[in-house]
N, C-alpha and C positions, 0 to 999 in steps of 0.2 A: 504494500500500500504506500503510495507516494505521500510524503509530508512536505508541503510547499512552504519554503522559506526564501524563495528566490527574490520575490518582490511583493510589495503591497498592491501592485498592479494586478496580481493574479487573483485577488479576493473578489467575491461577488458584491452586488449592490446591497446596501443596508435596507432592511424591510421598510423602515420609515420613509426612505427616499422612494422606494418602489410604490408605496402608498400614495405619496405626493404625485408621482407620475400618473398613476391611475386616476386620481382626482382631476388632474389637468387634462386628461384625455377624454373630455366630454365637450360636445358642441363645437362651435366655431370661435376663433379668436383672431384678432388682427396679427399680422406678421411683423417680423423684423424688430421686435422689441416694443411694439406699441400695444401689447396685450396687457391686461390688468395685473398679471403676476409680475411681469418684467418691470412694470411701473412701480412696484413696491420695493424694488431692490435698493434704490438709493436711501429711502427712509429707513428700511430695516437694518441696513449695514451702517447707516449713520448712528442708529441707536447702539448697535454692537460696538462701534469704535468711539462712541461718545463725542462725535463731531460730524459736521456735514461732510459727506464723501460722495464721489461719483463712482458707479460700479458698471463695468462693461464685461458681460459674459463672453467667453470664448470656449472652444471645445478641447483645447490641449494646453498643457503647461508651456510647451515650446512656443506656441503662439502668444501666450500671455507675456512671457519673458521677452521674446523678440520684438513684439509690437510696442511694449512699454519702453524698451531701451531705444528702439528706433525713433520714438517720439521725443525722447530726452536728448538724443545724441545725433548730430549731423554726420553726413558721410565722411567728413574730414576730422571727425572726433574720435575719442577713445573711451572705452569702458574699462575701468580698473576692477579686477576681480581676482579671487584666489585661483591658483593654478589647478586646484581640484574642484573648482566650481562646476555646477551642472551645465552652465552655459558654455563652458570650455570643453567638458568631456563628452557631453551627451546630446548636443543639439545641432550637430552636423553643419555648423556655420550659420545657423538661422539668424542670430543677432546681427552678424556682419551682413548677411544678405538683405534682411529687412531694412536695415539702416542705410543701405547703399554703399557699404564699404567701411564703416567704423571699425577700428581695430580694438581687439581685446589686449589689454596690458596686464600681465600676470604678476601676482604677489604671492610670496611664500608665507607659510605660517603653520604652527603646530595645530593638529586637529582640524585642518582645512578651514581655519578661522583667520580672517584678516585682523590685524591689530592697527591701532592708530599710528604706532611707531613705524610699522612696516609700510603703511599707506603713505605716510609722510616721506619715508625714505625713497620710495619709488618715484613720487612726484618730484622730489629734490634732485634725483638722479636723472630725470628726463625733462630738463628745462625746455620750454616751448618757444617756437619762433614760427615764421611763415613757412619754414621748411618741415615742420613736424605736425603730427596729429595733435589735436587739442583735447586734453582730458575733460570730459563733460559729465561723467557719471561714475559712481561706485555701485557695483552690484554685489550683494551678499546673499548667501544661501542659508535659509533658516527653516528647519534644522540643516546642518551642513551635510555634504556628501560623505562624511565620516561619522555621522550620527551625533555630532556635538552641537551644542546650543549656545547662541550668543545671549548673555545676560543683558538686561536693560542698560546697565552702566557701561558695558562694553559697546553697545550700540550707540549710546549717547556720545561717547568719546570719538567713535568713528564718524558719526554724522556731523558733529561739531567741526572736526577737522575738514571733512569733505566740503561742507558748506563754506567754510572760510577760504577754501581754495577754488570755489566756483563750481563744485560738483553737486549734482543732484544725487539722491540715494534711492536705489531700487532694491527691493527685497524679493528674492525668489522664494516664495512660500509654498512650494509643492507639499511640504510636510509642516506647514505653519501650525496646524492643529497640534501636532505632536510637540512642537517647540513650546507653544503656549501652555499646554497641559503640563509639560515638564517644569516650566518656570513658575507656574501657579500665580501668574500675574494677569492683568487684564490685557485684551488685545490692543488697547490704546497704549499701554505701557510698553508693549513689545514692538510698537511701530511708530506712530507719529509723535508721541510724547518724547521718544528718544531721538526723533529727527528724521525718520523714514518718510520719503516723499511719495513713493509709489510702491504698491504691493501686488505681486502676483499671488492671488489667493487660491490655493489648491484645495480641491475637494475629491477629485477622482481617486487618489491613493487611499482615501480614508472613508470609503463607503458610497461614493457617488459614481455616476456613469457619464464620462466625457463632459464634466462640468467644472470649469475653472472661471476665474474672473480677474480682471485688472481693476484695482481699487486706487483711485487718485485721492490723496489727502489735501492736495492743493489744486483748486480748479484752474489756476493759471497755467499749470503744466499740461493740461489735457491737449491743448493746441489742436493739431490735426489728427489726433488719435482715431476719431471715428472714421475718417476717410481712409486711414491706413488699415484699420480693421476690415473695412469693406473691400479694399483693394487686395487684401491678403486672404479673402474668401472666408472670413470668420464673422461676418454679420449673418447670423443664423436666421433663416426664414421662420422656422417654428421655434422661436426663442422661448416660448412659454415652457417648453420641456426642460430647458437648461435652468431657467429661472425658478421653476418649481423645485428643482433639486437643491439649488442654492438656498432658497428660503427654508426648506425642510431641514437642511444641513445645520443651519444656525438656530433653528427653533429649539427652545428648551435646552440649549447647550449640547445638542446631540453630537456635534463635531468634537467637542472636548471629551465627552463621555467615551466615544469610540476611540479617540486617540489615547486617552489615559489608560484604557485597558491594554492596548497594544504596548504602550510604554512599560506598564507594570510587568507584562509577560516578558518583554525584552530584558528588563532588569534581572529577572530570574535566570534567563539564559546566560547573561553576562556574568552573574555570580558563579554559575556552574562552570564557565569557561576557565575561571581562575587565572593562572599565569599565562594562558594562551591569549588573553584579551589584549587587543592592540590599542584601543581608545576607550575612554569612559563611555558608558551606555547612558546617554542623556535623552534619547528619544526612542525610536522603535527599530534601530539598526544595531547589529552586533558584528564587530570585526575581530577576527581571531587569526592567529598563526598556528596551524595545526599540522602542517606538512602534507605533502602529496599523498603519502600512504594512508594517513588518517582520513583525509578527504575522500579517498576512494572507498574506505570502509564505511563512511557515513552514507555515501551514495548507494553502496550495496545494500545498506539497511533501509533505503527508501527516502532519504532526505534529499530534497532539491534545494540548491543554493548556488550562488555565483562564486567562482574563483575570483580573487581580487589581487591587486598589486601587480608587480612584475611577473612575467612568465616564470613558472616553477618556483615561485616564492613560498608556496605553501600557505598563502593567506586566503581567507574566505570571508564572505559577507552573508549574514543571515538577516532577513527582514521579517518582522512580525506584523501581521495584518490585523485589522479591527476585529475580525471574527475568528482568529486563530484558535483551533481546538486546544483545550487544556491538555488533553492527552498527547497531542503532538509536541507541545512545549515541554511537558514532563519527559517524553521520550528523548527529545534532543538534550535536555539537561542531563539525563542519565547517560546518554552516549558520550557527551563531552566529559563528564566526570570519569567515565571508564577509560577514555583516551588519555586523560591526564594521569590516571593511576598506572596505565600501561607504560607510559613514557614514549620517547621517540622510537 
């Protein structure tokens, strides 16, 4: 029997969101976001974030990130981001393509996190002139690609420096729910109160079905986003089905309930991994170095996961989904403890 820990993308849709889709699937409604459900998004998300916001649904996280950054950064500009950032590793050049050629400038940092010192160092090392790209945005991934989470004070330090150097701040929040659940703070504290300007708000990985959104905390930054979204084929004709999911997702804190469960189970796996653990488990991802032989044994036992890091590094990534079966988690914990006891 296969036990899926490859990605939270493998999980099904949460029943509450399916219920919302069924309720939306009656009668006729205006298209392209002019339906009653889509018209609720700004108000509902403004309540969630404790300030007026604009919300633009799209169907993929790649579209959310690429369109947000293309709106913030001109073709001759640059986006500063961590070398392990999702927009670097997993989006096939979409931010560069959508922006018409903006460059990604990479920053190193422990746990896939950018620090204010590292950001300042890269900016200082790359003075601008008419001959260079112009840094215009900082993009951070929350939770990061290594499962770590930025605290509000870390975000505030980054955003303060970025703004002082003329950069807007974009947050890739594909696993934003897991980060907020881990931090135990409000969505506002994890975003605009710390200085974030634009958020790619993810729902698909945490129980939704092709439902993401771009949230602008500053209306003056929206600029031509709506035209870019249309041109990129992400102005959805039957928008009500995306909007229904987003509304159900944040209703009664469902998004945080689902994420908190995944985080809790991931922490159990991290504890079982012991000395094999590579990074703190702060969200729903676990990274371990177990060796190729041990990885093969786990796969023979039915566990599905991704190899990670350099080829033949013996590193692996496990991701816990919102609906992960308790027995699967306990089986993985038992297997990891057995591997640790057996040794290399």
